[in-house]
Biopython code that builds the backbone (N, CA, C, O; Angstrom):
import numpy as np
from Bio.PDB.StructureBuilder import StructureBuilder

atoms = [
    (1, "UNK", "N", (56.210, -43.204, -14.725)),
    (1, "UNK", "CA", (54.981, -43.655, -15.351)),
    (1, "UNK", "C", (53.879, -42.636, -15.127)),
    (1, "UNK", "O", (53.805, -42.024, -14.061)),
    (2, "UNK", "N", (53.028, -42.448, -16.118)),
    (2, "UNK", "CA", (51.947, -41.480, -16.038)),
    (2, "UNK", "C", (50.880, -41.959, -15.058)),
    (2, "UNK", "O", (50.574, -43.148, -14.964)),
    (3, "UNK", "N", (50.333, -40.998, -14.341)),
    (3, "UNK", "CA", (49.264, -41.366, -13.419)),
    (3, "UNK", "C", (47.996, -41.690, -14.206)),
    (3, "UNK", "O", (47.888, -41.370, -15.389)),
    (4, "UNK", "N", (47.050, -42.324, -13.538)),
    (4, "UNK", "CA", (45.799, -42.709, -14.193)),
    (4, "UNK", "C", (45.052, -41.492, -14.717)),
    (4, "UNK", "O", (44.365, -41.581, -15.735)),
    (5, "UNK", "N", (45.175, -40.356, -14.037)),
    (5, "UNK", "CA", (44.471, -39.160, -14.479)),
    (5, "UNK", "C", (44.928, -38.693, -15.846)),
    (5, "UNK", "O", (44.181, -38.015, -16.551)),
    (6, "UNK", "N", (46.118, -39.036, -16.221)),
    (6, "UNK", "CA", (46.663, -38.561, -17.492)),
    (6, "UNK", "C", (46.393, -39.538, -18.627)),
    (6, "UNK", "O", (47.031, -39.480, -19.678)),
    (7, "UNK", "N", (45.436, -40.440, -18.401)),
    (7, "UNK", "CA", (45.061, -41.400, -19.438)),
    (7, "UNK", "C", (43.605, -41.228, -19.821)),
    (7, "UNK", "O", (42.759, -40.901, -18.989)),
    (8, "UNK", "N", (43.332, -41.453, -21.087)),
    (8, "UNK", "CA", (41.948, -41.549, -21.540)),
    (8, "UNK", "C", (41.505, -42.976, -21.289)),
    (8, "UNK", "O", (42.225, -43.920, -21.615)),
    (9, "UNK", "N", (40.320, -43.141, -20.709)),
    (9, "UNK", "CA", (39.893, -44.494, -20.389)),
    (9, "UNK", "C", (38.488, -44.814, -20.893)),
    (9, "UNK", "O", (38.167, -45.983, -21.109)),
    (10, "UNK", "N", (37.663, -43.823, -21.080)),
    (10, "UNK", "CA", (36.285, -44.074, -21.509)),
    (10, "UNK", "C", (36.171, -43.995, -23.020)),
    (10, "UNK", "O", (36.857, -43.202, -23.665)),
    (11, "UNK", "N", (35.308, -44.816, -23.574)),
    (11, "UNK", "CA", (35.155, -44.829, -25.034)),
    (11, "UNK", "C", (34.670, -43.472, -25.541)),
    (11, "UNK", "O", (35.026, -43.080, -26.653)),
    (12, "UNK", "N", (33.886, -42.758, -24.777)),
    (12, "UNK", "CA", (33.422, -41.433, -25.186)),
    (12, "UNK", "C", (34.558, -40.445, -25.339)),
    (12, "UNK", "O", (34.526, -39.587, -26.220)),
    (13, "UNK", "N", (35.578, -40.563, -24.474)),
    (13, "UNK", "CA", (36.743, -39.687, -24.576)),
    (13, "UNK", "C", (37.521, -39.987, -25.853)),
    (13, "UNK", "O", (37.964, -39.070, -26.545)),
    (14, "UNK", "N", (37.685, -41.274, -26.165)),
    (14, "UNK", "CA", (38.350, -41.661, -27.408)),
    (14, "UNK", "C", (37.545, -41.157, -28.610)),
    (14, "UNK", "O", (38.108, -40.593, -29.548)),
    (15, "UNK", "N", (36.226, -41.366, -28.575)),
    (15, "UNK", "CA", (35.370, -40.952, -29.692)),
    (15, "UNK", "C", (35.463, -39.463, -29.954)),
    (15, "UNK", "O", (35.500, -39.036, -31.107)),
    (16, "UNK", "N", (35.501, -38.658, -28.882)),
    (16, "UNK", "CA", (35.591, -37.207, -29.050)),
    (16, "UNK", "C", (36.893, -36.826, -29.753)),
    (16, "UNK", "O", (36.897, -35.957, -30.625)),
    (17, "UNK", "N", (37.996, -37.473, -29.378)),
    (17, "UNK", "CA", (39.290, -37.175, -30.010)),
    (17, "UNK", "C", (39.262, -37.600, -31.478)),
    (17, "UNK", "O", (39.729, -36.861, -32.345)),
    (18, "UNK", "N", (38.715, -38.791, -31.764)),
    (18, "UNK", "CA", (38.626, -39.260, -33.150)),
    (18, "UNK", "C", (37.750, -38.325, -33.985)),
    (18, "UNK", "O", (38.113, -37.947, -35.099)),
    (19, "UNK", "N", (36.600, -37.961, -33.435)),
    (19, "UNK", "CA", (35.590, -37.205, -34.193)),
    (19, "UNK", "C", (35.986, -35.742, -34.387)),
    (19, "UNK", "O", (35.884, -35.213, -35.494)),
    (20, "UNK", "N", (36.435, -35.091, -33.319)),
    (20, "UNK", "CA", (36.644, -33.643, -33.360)),
    (20, "UNK", "C", (38.104, -33.226, -33.462)),
    (20, "UNK", "O", (38.398, -32.050, -33.677)),
    (21, "UNK", "N", (39.017, -34.170, -33.312)),
    (21, "UNK", "CA", (40.434, -33.829, -33.329)),
    (21, "UNK", "C", (41.030, -33.903, -34.725)),
    (21, "UNK", "O", (40.346, -34.221, -35.697)),
    (22, "UNK", "N", (42.315, -33.602, -34.800)),
    (22, "UNK", "CA", (43.040, -33.732, -36.063)),
    (22, "UNK", "C", (43.961, -34.950, -35.960)),
    (22, "UNK", "O", (44.294, -35.398, -34.862)),
    (23, "UNK", "N", (44.362, -35.471, -37.102)),
    (23, "UNK", "CA", (45.200, -36.663, -37.085)),
    (23, "UNK", "C", (46.381, -36.510, -38.028)),
    (23, "UNK", "O", (46.316, -35.826, -39.049)),
    (24, "UNK", "N", (47.458, -37.172, -37.645)),
    (24, "UNK", "CA", (48.665, -37.225, -38.462)),
    (24, "UNK", "C", (49.156, -38.660, -38.449)),
    (24, "UNK", "O", (49.220, -39.300, -37.399)),
    (25, "UNK", "N", (49.501, -39.155, -39.623)),
    (25, "UNK", "CA", (49.854, -40.567, -39.759)),
    (25, "UNK", "C", (51.305, -40.742, -40.172)),
    (25, "UNK", "O", (51.873, -39.931, -40.903)),
    (26, "UNK", "N", (51.877, -41.817, -39.683)),
    (26, "UNK", "CA", (53.164, -42.292, -40.167)),
    (26, "UNK", "C", (52.945, -43.737, -40.602)),
    (26, "UNK", "O", (51.830, -44.252, -40.525)),
    (27, "UNK", "N", (53.988, -44.372, -41.047)),
    (27, "UNK", "CA", (53.865, -45.764, -41.484)),
    (27, "UNK", "C", (53.465, -46.681, -40.322)),
    (27, "UNK", "O", (52.820, -47.708, -40.531)),
    (28, "UNK", "N", (53.850, -46.305, -39.102)),
    (28, "UNK", "CA", (53.683, -47.189, -37.955)),
    (28, "UNK", "C", (52.545, -46.815, -37.009)),
    (28, "UNK", "O", (52.111, -47.646, -36.211)),
    (29, "UNK", "N", (52.054, -45.574, -37.089)),
    (29, "UNK", "CA", (51.018, -45.156, -36.147)),
    (29, "UNK", "C", (50.237, -43.968, -36.689)),
    (29, "UNK", "O", (50.651, -43.301, -37.637)),
    (30, "UNK", "N", (49.095, -43.727, -36.058)),
    (30, "UNK", "CA", (48.294, -42.535, -36.323)),
    (30, "UNK", "C", (48.150, -41.815, -34.993)),
    (30, "UNK", "O", (47.781, -42.424, -33.988)),
    (31, "UNK", "N", (48.442, -40.512, -34.986)),
    (31, "UNK", "CA", (48.347, -39.703, -33.776)),
    (31, "UNK", "C", (47.187, -38.734, -33.937)),
    (31, "UNK", "O", (47.187, -37.892, -34.834)),
    (32, "UNK", "N", (46.193, -38.863, -33.055)),
    (32, "UNK", "CA", (45.052, -37.953, -33.026)),
    (32, "UNK", "C", (45.271, -36.947, -31.907)),
    (32, "UNK", "O", (45.742, -37.300, -30.826)),
    (33, "UNK", "N", (44.922, -35.680, -32.177)),
    (33, "UNK", "CA", (45.103, -34.602, -31.223)),
    (33, "UNK", "C", (43.804, -33.824, -31.080)),
    (33, "UNK", "O", (43.148, -33.513, -32.074)),
    (34, "UNK", "N", (43.434, -33.513, -29.850)),
    (34, "UNK", "CA", (42.222, -32.743, -29.607)),
    (34, "UNK", "C", (42.487, -31.739, -28.486)),
    (34, "UNK", "O", (42.812, -32.139, -27.368)),
    (35, "UNK", "N", (42.351, -30.419, -28.774)),
    (35, "UNK", "CA", (42.534, -29.419, -27.707)),
    (35, "UNK", "C", (41.271, -29.331, -26.852)),
    (35, "UNK", "O", (40.189, -29.052, -27.368)),
    (36, "UNK", "N", (41.407, -29.568, -25.554)),
    (36, "UNK", "CA", (40.261, -29.438, -24.642)),
    (36, "UNK", "C", (40.107, -27.973, -24.276)),
    (36, "UNK", "O", (41.081, -27.302, -23.932)),
    (37, "UNK", "N", (38.897, -27.488, -24.349)),
    (37, "UNK", "CA", (38.630, -26.103, -23.971)),
    (37, "UNK", "C", (37.736, -26.024, -22.740)),
    (37, "UNK", "O", (37.749, -25.024, -22.022)),
    (38, "UNK", "N", (36.967, -27.069, -22.497)),
    (38, "UNK", "CA", (35.937, -27.020, -21.465)),
    (38, "UNK", "C", (36.430, -27.366, -20.069)),
    (38, "UNK", "O", (35.654, -27.274, -19.117)),
    (39, "UNK", "N", (37.670, -27.754, -19.910)),
    (39, "UNK", "CA", (38.172, -28.174, -18.608)),
    (39, "UNK", "C", (39.267, -27.228, -18.138)),
    (39, "UNK", "O", (40.030, -26.688, -18.938)),
    (40, "UNK", "N", (39.327, -27.039, -16.822)),
    (40, "UNK", "CA", (40.355, -26.156, -16.267)),
    (40, "UNK", "C", (41.725, -26.811, -16.272)),
    (40, "UNK", "O", (42.747, -26.139, -16.411)),
    (41, "UNK", "N", (41.736, -28.132, -16.118)),
    (41, "UNK", "CA", (43.019, -28.830, -16.024)),
    (41, "UNK", "C", (43.824, -28.673, -17.306)),
    (41, "UNK", "O", (43.300, -28.772, -18.416)),
    (42, "UNK", "N", (45.091, -28.429, -17.117)),
    (42, "UNK", "CA", (45.985, -28.236, -18.262)),
    (42, "UNK", "C", (46.769, -29.503, -18.583)),
    (42, "UNK", "O", (47.667, -29.472, -19.425)),
    (43, "UNK", "N", (46.446, -30.613, -17.929)),
    (43, "UNK", "CA", (47.183, -31.849, -18.148)),
    (43, "UNK", "C", (47.019, -32.363, -19.564)),
    (43, "UNK", "O", (45.969, -32.204, -20.186)),
    (44, "UNK", "N", (48.064, -32.973, -20.054)),
    (44, "UNK", "CA", (48.009, -33.715, -21.303)),
    (44, "UNK", "C", (47.519, -35.112, -20.954)),
    (44, "UNK", "O", (47.983, -35.706, -19.981)),
    (45, "UNK", "N", (46.584, -35.643, -21.740)),
    (45, "UNK", "CA", (46.081, -36.994, -21.502)),
    (45, "UNK", "C", (46.331, -37.839, -22.746)),
    (45, "UNK", "O", (46.297, -37.343, -23.871)),
    (46, "UNK", "N", (46.584, -39.134, -22.516)),
    (46, "UNK", "CA", (46.931, -40.048, -23.597)),
    (46, "UNK", "C", (46.036, -41.268, -23.576)),
    (46, "UNK", "O", (45.739, -41.825, -22.519)),
    (47, "UNK", "N", (45.611, -41.675, -24.764)),
    (47, "UNK", "CA", (44.932, -42.950, -24.953)),
    (47, "UNK", "C", (45.700, -43.741, -25.999)),
    (47, "UNK", "O", (46.232, -43.164, -26.947)),
    (48, "UNK", "N", (45.762, -45.047, -25.835)),
    (48, "UNK", "CA", (46.499, -45.903, -26.763)),
    (48, "UNK", "C", (45.567, -47.000, -27.252)),
    (48, "UNK", "O", (44.855, -47.624, -26.466)),
    (49, "UNK", "N", (45.581, -47.225, -28.558)),
    (49, "UNK", "CA", (44.765, -48.280, -29.147)),
    (49, "UNK", "C", (45.654, -49.188, -29.995)),
    (49, "UNK", "O", (46.311, -48.741, -30.935)),
    (50, "UNK", "N", (45.657, -50.476, -29.638)),
    (50, "UNK", "CA", (46.460, -51.456, -30.367)),
    (50, "UNK", "C", (45.549, -52.632, -30.697)),
    (50, "UNK", "O", (45.051, -53.308, -29.796)),
    (51, "UNK", "N", (45.330, -52.878, -31.986)),
    (51, "UNK", "CA", (44.396, -53.923, -32.385)),
    (51, "UNK", "C", (45.056, -55.298, -32.380)),
    (51, "UNK", "O", (46.272, -55.424, -32.230)),
    (52, "UNK", "N", (44.241, -56.303, -32.543)),
    (52, "UNK", "CA", (44.736, -57.680, -32.578)),
    (52, "UNK", "C", (45.577, -57.961, -33.814)),
    (52, "UNK", "O", (46.286, -58.966, -33.864)),
    (53, "UNK", "N", (45.508, -57.089, -34.806)),
    (53, "UNK", "CA", (46.349, -57.266, -35.997)),
    (53, "UNK", "C", (47.831, -57.160, -35.649)),
    (53, "UNK", "O", (48.683, -57.680, -36.370)),
    (54, "UNK", "N", (48.134, -56.487, -34.548)),
    (54, "UNK", "CA", (49.523, -56.332, -34.114)),
    (54, "UNK", "C", (50.060, -57.649, -33.572)),
    (54, "UNK", "O", (51.236, -57.964, -33.752)),
    (55, "UNK", "N", (49.205, -58.415, -32.914)),
    (55, "UNK", "CA", (49.635, -59.704, -32.371)),
    (55, "UNK", "C", (48.792, -60.092, -31.168)),
    (55, "UNK", "O", (47.732, -59.520, -30.917)),
    (56, "UNK", "N", (49.287, -61.073, -30.434)),
    (56, "UNK", "CA", (48.600, -61.537, -29.242)),
    (56, "UNK", "C", (48.706, -60.530, -28.108)),
    (56, "UNK", "O", (49.295, -59.462, -28.272)),
    (57, "UNK", "N", (48.141, -60.867, -26.970)),
    (57, "UNK", "CA", (48.084, -59.917, -25.863)),
    (57, "UNK", "C", (49.470, -59.513, -25.368)),
    (57, "UNK", "O", (49.682, -58.357, -25.004)),
    (58, "UNK", "N", (50.401, -60.440, -25.350)),
    (58, "UNK", "CA", (51.758, -60.108, -24.894)),
    (58, "UNK", "C", (52.384, -59.075, -25.818)),
    (58, "UNK", "O", (52.965, -58.094, -25.354)),
    (59, "UNK", "N", (52.269, -59.289, -27.112)),
    (59, "UNK", "CA", (52.829, -58.353, -28.092)),
    (59, "UNK", "C", (52.116, -56.997, -28.023)),
    (59, "UNK", "O", (52.766, -55.953, -28.084)),
    (60, "UNK", "N", (50.796, -57.008, -27.897)),
    (60, "UNK", "CA", (50.043, -55.742, -27.809)),
    (60, "UNK", "C", (50.449, -54.951, -26.575)),
    (60, "UNK", "O", (50.603, -53.732, -26.651)),
    (61, "UNK", "N", (50.623, -55.616, -25.445)),
    (61, "UNK", "CA", (51.019, -54.915, -24.228)),
    (61, "UNK", "C", (52.439, -54.355, -24.337)),
    (61, "UNK", "O", (52.725, -53.278, -23.813)),
    (62, "UNK", "N", (53.320, -55.081, -25.013)),
    (62, "UNK", "CA", (54.682, -54.586, -25.247)),
    (62, "UNK", "C", (54.636, -53.309, -26.096)),
    (62, "UNK", "O", (55.355, -52.346, -25.833)),
    (63, "UNK", "N", (53.781, -53.325, -27.111)),
    (63, "UNK", "CA", (53.628, -52.153, -27.982)),
    (63, "UNK", "C", (53.061, -50.980, -27.187)),
    (63, "UNK", "O", (53.544, -49.856, -27.324)),
    (64, "UNK", "N", (52.047, -51.222, -26.362)),
    (64, "UNK", "CA", (51.454, -50.144, -25.557)),
    (64, "UNK", "C", (52.485, -49.535, -24.612)),
    (64, "UNK", "O", (52.546, -48.314, -24.465)),
    (65, "UNK", "N", (53.293, -50.375, -23.971)),
    (65, "UNK", "CA", (54.331, -49.855, -23.070)),
    (65, "UNK", "C", (55.329, -48.985, -23.834)),
    (65, "UNK", "O", (55.707, -47.911, -23.367)),
    (66, "UNK", "N", (55.751, -49.451, -25.005)),
    (66, "UNK", "CA", (56.718, -48.683, -25.811)),
    (66, "UNK", "C", (56.109, -47.356, -26.269)),
    (66, "UNK", "O", (56.783, -46.327, -26.258)),
    (67, "UNK", "N", (54.833, -47.379, -26.673)),
    (67, "UNK", "CA", (54.177, -46.148, -27.107)),
    (67, "UNK", "C", (54.058, -45.145, -25.963)),
    (67, "UNK", "O", (54.340, -43.961, -26.143)),
    (68, "UNK", "N", (53.644, -45.614, -24.796)),
    (68, "UNK", "CA", (53.517, -44.705, -23.643)),
    (68, "UNK", "C", (54.873, -44.132, -23.238)),
    (68, "UNK", "O", (54.997, -42.934, -22.981)),
    (69, "UNK", "N", (55.889, -44.998, -23.183)),
    (69, "UNK", "CA", (57.220, -44.536, -22.789)),
    (69, "UNK", "C", (57.735, -43.479, -23.768)),
    (69, "UNK", "O", (58.266, -42.450, -23.350)),
    (70, "UNK", "N", (57.579, -43.729, -25.052)),
    (70, "UNK", "CA", (58.037, -42.770, -26.064)),
    (70, "UNK", "C", (57.254, -41.472, -25.992)),
    (70, "UNK", "O", (57.827, -40.387, -26.091)),
    (71, "UNK", "N", (55.943, -41.582, -25.819)),
    (71, "UNK", "CA", (55.094, -40.390, -25.765)),
    (71, "UNK", "C", (55.486, -39.505, -24.589)),
    (71, "UNK", "O", (55.679, -38.301, -24.758)),
    (72, "UNK", "N", (55.603, -40.087, -23.407)),
    (72, "UNK", "CA", (55.905, -39.272, -22.232)),
    (72, "UNK", "C", (57.343, -38.761, -22.244)),
    (72, "UNK", "O", (57.647, -37.782, -21.563)),
    (73, "UNK", "N", (58.225, -39.397, -22.996)),
    (73, "UNK", "CA", (59.586, -38.858, -23.121)),
    (73, "UNK", "C", (59.593, -37.565, -23.922)),
    (73, "UNK", "O", (60.539, -36.782, -23.835)),
    (74, "UNK", "N", (58.538, -37.340, -24.702)),
    (74, "UNK", "CA", (58.399, -36.113, -25.492)),
    (74, "UNK", "C", (57.499, -35.089, -24.809)),
    (74, "UNK", "O", (57.078, -34.127, -25.450)),
    (75, "UNK", "N", (57.195, -35.269, -23.530)),
    (75, "UNK", "CA", (56.192, -34.446, -22.854)),
    (75, "UNK", "C", (56.532, -32.954, -22.850)),
    (75, "UNK", "O", (55.627, -32.121, -22.799)),
    (76, "UNK", "N", (57.810, -32.604, -22.901)),
    (76, "UNK", "CA", (58.176, -31.184, -22.914)),
    (76, "UNK", "C", (57.786, -30.503, -24.222)),
    (76, "UNK", "O", (57.744, -29.273, -24.276)),
    (77, "UNK", "N", (57.504, -31.254, -25.261)),
    (77, "UNK", "CA", (57.118, -30.685, -26.565)),
    (77, "UNK", "C", (55.613, -30.668, -26.776)),
    (77, "UNK", "O", (55.138, -30.164, -27.795)),
    (78, "UNK", "N", (54.856, -31.210, -25.831)),
    (78, "UNK", "CA", (53.417, -31.360, -26.012)),
    (78, "UNK", "C", (52.675, -30.125, -25.517)),
    (78, "UNK", "O", (53.031, -29.568, -24.478)),
    (79, "UNK", "N", (51.648, -29.687, -26.244)),
    (79, "UNK", "CA", (50.864, -28.529, -25.800)),
    (79, "UNK", "C", (49.978, -28.893, -24.614)),
    (79, "UNK", "O", (49.427, -29.992, -24.559)),
    (80, "UNK", "N", (49.842, -27.972, -23.668)),
    (80, "UNK", "CA", (49.000, -28.205, -22.500)),
    (80, "UNK", "C", (47.534, -28.291, -22.904)),
    (80, "UNK", "O", (47.118, -27.723, -23.913)),
    (81, "UNK", "N", (46.759, -29.013, -22.097)),
    (81, "UNK", "CA", (45.318, -29.069, -22.294)),
    (81, "UNK", "C", (44.867, -29.831, -23.522)),
    (81, "UNK", "O", (43.792, -29.557, -24.055)),
    (82, "UNK", "N", (45.658, -30.774, -23.978)),
    (82, "UNK", "CA", (45.304, -31.562, -25.162)),
    (82, "UNK", "C", (45.114, -33.029, -24.781)),
    (82, "UNK", "O", (45.738, -33.540, -23.850)),
    (83, "UNK", "N", (44.244, -33.675, -25.523)),
    (83, "UNK", "CA", (44.100, -35.124, -25.447)),
    (83, "UNK", "C", (44.744, -35.716, -26.690)),
    (83, "UNK", "O", (44.596, -35.180, -27.789)),
    (84, "UNK", "N", (45.457, -36.816, -26.517)),
    (84, "UNK", "CA", (46.099, -37.512, -27.623)),
    (84, "UNK", "C", (45.653, -38.961, -27.619)),
    (84, "UNK", "O", (45.493, -39.569, -26.561)),
    (85, "UNK", "N", (45.452, -39.510, -28.811)),
    (85, "UNK", "CA", (45.213, -40.938, -28.960)),
    (85, "UNK", "C", (46.206, -41.439, -29.995)),
    (85, "UNK", "O", (46.320, -40.877, -31.084)),
    (86, "UNK", "N", (46.925, -42.505, -29.646)),
    (86, "UNK", "CA", (47.847, -43.145, -30.580)),
    (86, "UNK", "C", (47.223, -44.463, -31.001)),
    (86, "UNK", "O", (46.894, -45.303, -30.164)),
    (87, "UNK", "N", (47.063, -44.637, -32.304)),
    (87, "UNK", "CA", (46.556, -45.887, -32.863)),
    (87, "UNK", "C", (47.725, -46.567, -33.564)),
    (87, "UNK", "O", (48.278, -46.039, -34.529)),
    (88, "UNK", "N", (48.092, -47.735, -33.071)),
    (88, "UNK", "CA", (49.227, -48.470, -33.634)),
    (88, "UNK", "C", (48.796, -49.190, -34.896)),
    (88, "UNK", "O", (47.712, -49.771, -34.954)),
    (89, "UNK", "N", (49.642, -49.148, -35.897)),
    (89, "UNK", "CA", (49.411, -49.922, -37.118)),
    (89, "UNK", "C", (50.120, -51.263, -36.991)),
    (89, "UNK", "O", (51.006, -51.432, -36.152)),
    (90, "UNK", "N", (49.728, -52.202, -37.820)),
    (90, "UNK", "CA", (50.213, -53.574, -37.664)),
    (90, "UNK", "C", (51.731, -53.706, -37.812)),
    (90, "UNK", "O", (52.307, -54.656, -37.280)),
    (91, "UNK", "N", (52.392, -52.791, -38.512)),
    (91, "UNK", "CA", (53.846, -52.876, -38.719)),
    (91, "UNK", "C", (54.659, -52.421, -37.511)),
    (91, "UNK", "O", (55.881, -52.568, -37.504)),
    (92, "UNK", "N", (53.999, -51.869, -36.485)),
    (92, "UNK", "CA", (54.756, -51.298, -35.367)),
    (92, "UNK", "C", (55.540, -52.351, -34.589)),
    (92, "UNK", "O", (56.585, -52.039, -34.018)),
    (93, "UNK", "N", (55.059, -53.578, -34.556)),
    (93, "UNK", "CA", (55.795, -54.642, -33.876)),
    (93, "UNK", "C", (57.165, -54.852, -34.495)),
    (93, "UNK", "O", (58.145, -55.073, -33.783)),
    (94, "UNK", "N", (57.239, -54.783, -35.837)),
    (94, "UNK", "CA", (58.521, -54.909, -36.529)),
    (94, "UNK", "C", (59.455, -53.755, -36.172)),
    (94, "UNK", "O", (60.656, -53.956, -35.987)),
    (95, "UNK", "N", (58.900, -52.543, -36.075)),
    (95, "UNK", "CA", (59.702, -51.373, -35.717)),
    (95, "UNK", "C", (60.292, -51.533, -34.318)),
    (95, "UNK", "O", (61.473, -51.254, -34.107)),
    (96, "UNK", "N", (59.477, -51.981, -33.361)),
    (96, "UNK", "CA", (59.954, -52.143, -31.993)),
    (96, "UNK", "C", (61.023, -53.225, -31.922)),
    (96, "UNK", "O", (62.020, -53.077, -31.216)),
    (97, "UNK", "N", (60.813, -54.304, -32.649)),
    (97, "UNK", "CA", (61.803, -55.390, -32.656)),
    (97, "UNK", "C", (63.124, -54.938, -33.276)),
    (97, "UNK", "O", (64.198, -55.323, -32.814)),
    (98, "UNK", "N", (63.038, -54.120, -34.325)),
    (98, "UNK", "CA", (64.228, -53.679, -35.047)),
    (98, "UNK", "C", (64.939, -52.521, -34.344)),
    (98, "UNK", "O", (66.154, -52.566, -34.154)),
    (99, "UNK", "N", (64.174, -51.463, -33.947)),
    (99, "UNK", "CA", (64.776, -50.236, -33.426)),
    (99, "UNK", "C", (64.480, -49.962, -31.956)),
    (99, "UNK", "O", (65.092, -49.074, -31.363)),
    (100, "UNK", "N", (63.565, -50.700, -31.365)),
    (100, "UNK", "CA", (63.218, -50.484, -29.966)),
    (100, "UNK", "C", (62.456, -49.184, -29.750)),
    (100, "UNK", "O", (61.872, -48.623, -30.676)),
    (101, "UNK", "N", (62.478, -48.727, -28.518)),
    (101, "UNK", "CA", (61.758, -47.506, -28.155)),
    (101, "UNK", "C", (62.258, -46.274, -28.914)),
    (101, "UNK", "O", (61.440, -45.423, -29.263)),
    (102, "UNK", "N", (63.560, -46.135, -29.185)),
    (102, "UNK", "CA", (63.993, -44.967, -29.967)),
    (102, "UNK", "C", (63.334, -44.891, -31.354)),
    (102, "UNK", "O", (63.075, -43.793, -31.847)),
    (103, "UNK", "N", (63.065, -46.012, -31.973)),
    (103, "UNK", "CA", (62.372, -46.018, -33.258)),
    (103, "UNK", "C", (60.946, -45.525, -33.130)),
    (103, "UNK", "O", (60.450, -44.799, -33.992)),
    (104, "UNK", "N", (60.288, -45.922, -32.054)),
    (104, "UNK", "CA", (58.917, -45.464, -31.806)),
    (104, "UNK", "C", (58.923, -43.963, -31.532)),
    (104, "UNK", "O", (58.057, -43.237, -32.019)),
    (105, "UNK", "N", (59.893, -43.502, -30.757)),
    (105, "UNK", "CA", (60.002, -42.070, -30.456)),
    (105, "UNK", "C", (60.189, -41.271, -31.740)),
    (105, "UNK", "O", (59.586, -40.210, -31.902)),
    (106, "UNK", "N", (61.009, -41.763, -32.642)),
    (106, "UNK", "CA", (61.232, -41.071, -33.914)),
    (106, "UNK", "C", (59.943, -40.998, -34.726)),
    (106, "UNK", "O", (59.652, -39.964, -35.328)),
    (107, "UNK", "N", (59.164, -42.082, -34.752)),
    (107, "UNK", "CA", (57.902, -42.089, -35.471)),
    (107, "UNK", "C", (56.898, -41.120, -34.836)),
    (107, "UNK", "O", (56.156, -40.438, -35.543)),
    (108, "UNK", "N", (56.879, -41.065, -33.505)),
    (108, "UNK", "CA", (56.000, -40.119, -32.818)),
    (108, "UNK", "C", (56.412, -38.677, -33.091)),
    (108, "UNK", "O", (55.558, -37.815, -33.295)),
    (109, "UNK", "N", (57.713, -38.413, -33.096)),
    (109, "UNK", "CA", (58.192, -37.057, -33.405)),
    (109, "UNK", "C", (57.740, -36.640, -34.793)),
    (109, "UNK", "O", (57.327, -35.501, -35.006)),
    (110, "UNK", "N", (57.820, -37.570, -35.736)),
    (110, "UNK", "CA", (57.378, -37.294, -37.099)),
    (110, "UNK", "C", (55.884, -36.951, -37.120)),
    (110, "UNK", "O", (55.468, -36.012, -37.798)),
    (111, "UNK", "N", (55.082, -37.716, -36.374)),
    (111, "UNK", "CA", (53.644, -37.448, -36.312)),
    (111, "UNK", "C", (53.352, -36.112, -35.630)),
    (111, "UNK", "O", (52.469, -35.374, -36.066)),
    (112, "UNK", "N", (54.085, -35.799, -34.566)),
    (112, "UNK", "CA", (53.892, -34.527, -33.877)),
    (112, "UNK", "C", (54.273, -33.341, -34.761)),
    (112, "UNK", "O", (53.671, -32.271, -34.671)),
    (113, "UNK", "N", (55.269, -33.538, -35.608)),
    (113, "UNK", "CA", (55.714, -32.483, -36.506)),
    (113, "UNK", "C", (54.742, -32.268, -37.661)),
    (113, "UNK", "O", (54.837, -31.273, -38.379)),
    (114, "UNK", "N", (53.836, -33.171, -37.834)),
    (114, "UNK", "CA", (52.850, -32.974, -38.902)),
    (114, "UNK", "C", (52.552, -34.243, -39.647)),
    (114, "UNK", "O", (51.387, -34.526, -39.928)),
    (115, "UNK", "N", (53.554, -35.017, -39.977)),
    (115, "UNK", "CA", (53.308, -36.247, -40.723)),
    (115, "UNK", "C", (52.384, -36.012, -41.909)),
    (115, "UNK", "O", (52.355, -34.922, -42.481)),
    (116, "UNK", "N", (51.639, -37.029, -42.267)),
    (116, "UNK", "CA", (50.620, -36.881, -43.308)),
    (116, "UNK", "C", (49.293, -36.646, -42.603)),
    (116, "UNK", "O", (48.892, -37.451, -41.762)),
    (117, "UNK", "N", (48.612, -35.568, -42.928)),
    (117, "UNK", "CA", (47.294, -35.335, -42.336)),
    (117, "UNK", "C", (46.306, -36.299, -42.925)),
    (117, "UNK", "O", (46.331, -36.573, -44.125)),
    (118, "UNK", "N", (45.431, -36.819, -42.087)),
    (118, "UNK", "CA", (44.400, -37.728, -42.555)),
    (118, "UNK", "C", (43.037, -37.169, -42.286)),
    (118, "UNK", "O", (42.034, -37.803, -42.615)),
]
sb = StructureBuilder()
sb.init_structure("model")
sb.init_model(0)
sb.init_chain("A")
sb.init_seg("    ")
for serial, (resi, resn, name, xyz) in enumerate(atoms, 1):
    if name == "N":
        sb.init_residue(resn, " ", resi, " ")
    sb.init_atom(name, np.array(xyz, "f"), 0.0, 1.0, " ", f" {name:<3s}", serial, name[0])
structure = sb.get_structure()
């Protein structure tokens, strides 16, 4: 599991990634990427956003766990010194139920490869 330092937690950090970063979308998620230049740390940091459209708190937490697990399984492909935010779309619950974490990983790989730019 990722340490707390490798997570985005403040709304300002999320806003900076949304505002200044680039995004790639798939049917199930949107991946925002922002290269940090002002910090010495080379760690990759992740923020996850899952709205109530996905479901109740139990379902949202299940989705967040699957997204984090899939994201960190791809850590060897991630560029150093970047912040990432994953925004789950409402259909992601169906993907997790149907394909599990491997389905989420495939969707993340697609987004990392470029997906549709937004």
